[in-house]
BAVO-479382 format. One line per 2 residues: number of its first residue (from 1); for each residue x, y, z of C-alpha. Coordinates in nm, 4 decimals. Layout:
<nodes>
NUM> X:Y:Z | ...
</nodes>
This chain:
<nodes>
1> 1.8024:0.7728:0.9374 | 1.4370:0.8815:0.9385
3> 1.4847:1.0566:0.6054 | 1.6581:0.7492:0.4646
5> 1.3719:0.5194:0.5655 | 1.1093:0.7684:0.4525
7> 1.2945:0.7955:0.1229 | 1.2746:0.4165:0.1047
9> 0.8985:0.4321:0.1467 | 0.8850:0.6996:-0.1213
11> 1.1026:0.4855:-0.3475 | 0.8674:0.1932:-0.2984
13> 0.5716:0.4040:-0.3999 | 0.7650:0.5462:-0.6925
15> 0.8618:0.1997:-0.8105 | 0.4946:0.1223:-0.8647
17> 0.4025:0.4438:-1.0386 | 0.5087:0.5156:-1.3921
19> 0.5503:0.8889:-1.3524 | 0.4529:1.1510:-1.1016
21> 0.3833:1.4914:-1.2577 | 0.4406:1.6632:-0.9232
23> 0.7876:1.5099:-0.9084 | 0.8604:1.6116:-1.2637
25> 0.7795:1.9707:-1.1640 | 1.0336:1.9565:-0.8798
27> 1.3241:2.1882:-0.9513 | 1.6849:2.0851:-0.8979
29> 1.8292:2.2178:-0.5761 | 1.4930:2.2473:-0.4003
31> 1.4331:2.0294:-0.0949 | 1.0931:1.8603:-0.1432
33> 0.8599:1.8007:0.1493 | 0.9089:1.4269:0.2002
35> 0.5664:1.3702:0.3555 | 0.4032:1.5488:0.0630
37> 0.6017:1.3409:-0.1876 | 0.5042:1.0195:-0.0126
39> 0.1357:1.1170:-0.0214 | 0.1575:1.2089:-0.3908
41> 0.3250:0.8797:-0.4721 | 0.0723:0.6821:-0.2696
43> -0.2048:0.8542:-0.4647 | -0.0309:0.7614:-0.7905
45> 0.0112:0.4014:-0.6757 | -0.3607:0.3796:-0.5914
47> -0.4482:0.5117:-0.9378 | -0.2013:0.2717:-1.0995
49> -0.3445:-0.0169:-0.8970 | -0.6998:0.0668:-1.0030
51> -0.5829:0.0789:-1.3647 | -0.4140:-0.2630:-1.3343
53> -0.7241:-0.4078:-1.1686 | -0.9476:-0.2646:-1.4422
55> -0.7312:-0.4091:-1.7184 | -0.6924:-0.7538:-1.5655
57> -1.0464:-0.8083:-1.4403 | -1.2071:-0.8093:-1.7869
59> -1.5479:-0.7258:-1.6423 | -1.8582:-0.6915:-1.8542
61> -2.0749:-0.3826:-1.7996 | -2.3009:-0.5468:-1.5380
63> -2.0074:-0.6923:-1.3459 | -1.8226:-0.3595:-1.3539
65> -2.1281:-0.1752:-1.2245 | -2.1466:-0.4167:-0.9304
67> -1.7703:-0.4497:-0.8677 | -1.6404:-0.0915:-0.8618
69> -1.8505:0.0395:-0.5712 | -1.7403:-0.2551:-0.3547
71> -1.3796:-0.2136:-0.4698 | -1.3835:0.1561:-0.3762
73> -1.5050:0.0724:-0.0246 | -1.2399:-0.1993:0.0001
75> -0.9649:0.0380:-0.1120 | -1.0788:0.3066:0.1319
77> -1.0379:0.0631:0.4195 | -0.7119:-0.0708:0.2745
79> -0.5817:0.2865:0.2517 | -0.6430:0.3326:0.6249
81> -0.4385:0.0181:0.6891 | -0.1692:0.1585:0.4590
83> -0.1647:0.4696:0.6765 | -0.1148:0.2463:0.9771
85> 0.1719:0.0645:0.8016 | 0.3362:0.3945:0.7151
87> 0.3029:0.5055:1.0784 | 0.4811:0.1880:1.1946
89> 0.7606:0.2390:0.9406 | 0.7949:0.6041:1.0403
91> 0.8070:0.5080:1.4078 | 1.0786:0.2537:1.3242
93> 1.2728:0.5204:1.1346 | 1.2404:0.7619:1.4267
95> 1.3769:0.5019:1.6673 | 1.6170:0.3056:1.4454
97> 1.9391:0.4500:1.5873 | 1.8410:0.3830:1.9499
99> 1.5967:0.0929:1.9171 | 1.5325:-0.0714:2.2530
101> 1.3900:-0.4171:2.3090 | 1.0737:-0.2536:2.4408
103> 1.0313:-0.0406:2.1280 | 1.1143:-0.3360:1.9009
105> 0.8465:-0.5419:2.0781 | 0.5963:-0.2587:2.0294
107> 0.6770:-0.2272:1.6583 | 0.6591:-0.6017:1.5942
109> 0.3332:-0.6294:1.7890 | 0.1804:-0.3474:1.5864
111> 0.3030:-0.5004:1.2596 | 0.1585:-0.8421:1.3444
113> -0.1707:-0.6843:1.4525 | -0.1782:-0.4951:1.1232
115> -0.1329:-0.8202:0.9304 | -0.4365:-0.9543:1.1163
117> -0.6390:-0.6473:1.0199 | -0.5342:-0.6864:0.6561
119> -0.6394:-1.0514:0.6615 | -0.9717:-0.9633:0.8263
121> -1.0350:-0.6972:0.5614 | -0.9788:-0.9483:0.2817
123> -1.2026:-1.2028:0.4537 | -1.4821:-0.9519:0.5088
125> -1.4728:-0.8238:0.1527 | -1.4525:-1.1739:0.0074
127> -1.8129:-1.2205:0.1146 | -1.9125:-0.8860:-0.0386
129> -1.7316:-0.9506:-0.3663 | -1.8919:-1.2957:-0.3898
131> -2.2376:-1.1387:-0.3643 | -2.1740:-0.9258:-0.6753
133> -1.9398:-1.1392:-0.8887 | -1.8872:-1.5048:-0.9808
135> -1.6260:-1.6828:-0.7681 | -1.3803:-1.7173:-1.0590
137> -1.3824:-1.3409:-1.1123 | -1.3394:-1.2767:-0.7405
139> -1.0475:-1.5220:-0.7387 | -0.8883:-1.3247:-1.0230
141> -0.9284:-1.0009:-0.8268 | -0.7663:-1.1521:-0.5174
143> -0.4785:-1.2842:-0.7308 | -0.4183:-0.9398:-0.8806
145> -0.4532:-0.7656:-0.5450 | -0.2109:-1.0113:-0.3825
147> 0.0447:-0.9717:-0.6623 | 0.0392:-0.5936:-0.6300
149> 0.0681:-0.6154:-0.2513 | 0.3594:-0.8596:-0.2851
151> 0.5421:-0.6210:-0.5198 | 0.4972:-0.3351:-0.2733
153> 0.6130:-0.5531:0.0167 | 0.9211:-0.6668:-0.1764
155> 1.0160:-0.3106:-0.2597 | 0.9657:-0.1981:0.0999
157> 1.1648:-0.4893:0.2403 | 1.4573:-0.3919:0.0214
159> 1.4471:-0.0328:0.1463 | 1.4062:-0.0859:0.5202
161> 1.7225:-0.1922:0.7029 | 1.7191:-0.4885:0.9378
163> 1.7218:-0.4310:1.3109 | 2.0708:-0.4667:1.4526
</nodes>
């Protein structure tokens, strides 16, 4: 079950990346290291996300010079929260077959706490983005960021089985 859920996480990452050269180099019959594949796909998704943000933001040179350093800090912190999300999913996969009420409570509590951290991150960076960009441009960034996050969440929700 752990491999199935981890494969679901990998599929979610793959769904957002156009192509992964490391996966293309994988030879038939070889068993890939799932953790390594997930990390490669997450890296590709981050690059794809940055590309989408760059194309949709339509920043002039001054705005870009101010935006990208803040965005990189934001993404670094968001990546740490993504690591936390992956840890919760992995823990769920490890315990799926024998999930107790106690473990379910722990997983849900961690997931809800993570949502709070994600919200706090967006709130904190809203202030930073507003110091370097006009509000309309910041609103566009948050729309794009939310759309990408929603796509990832939809893909993950389709891959992770419900608790039974």
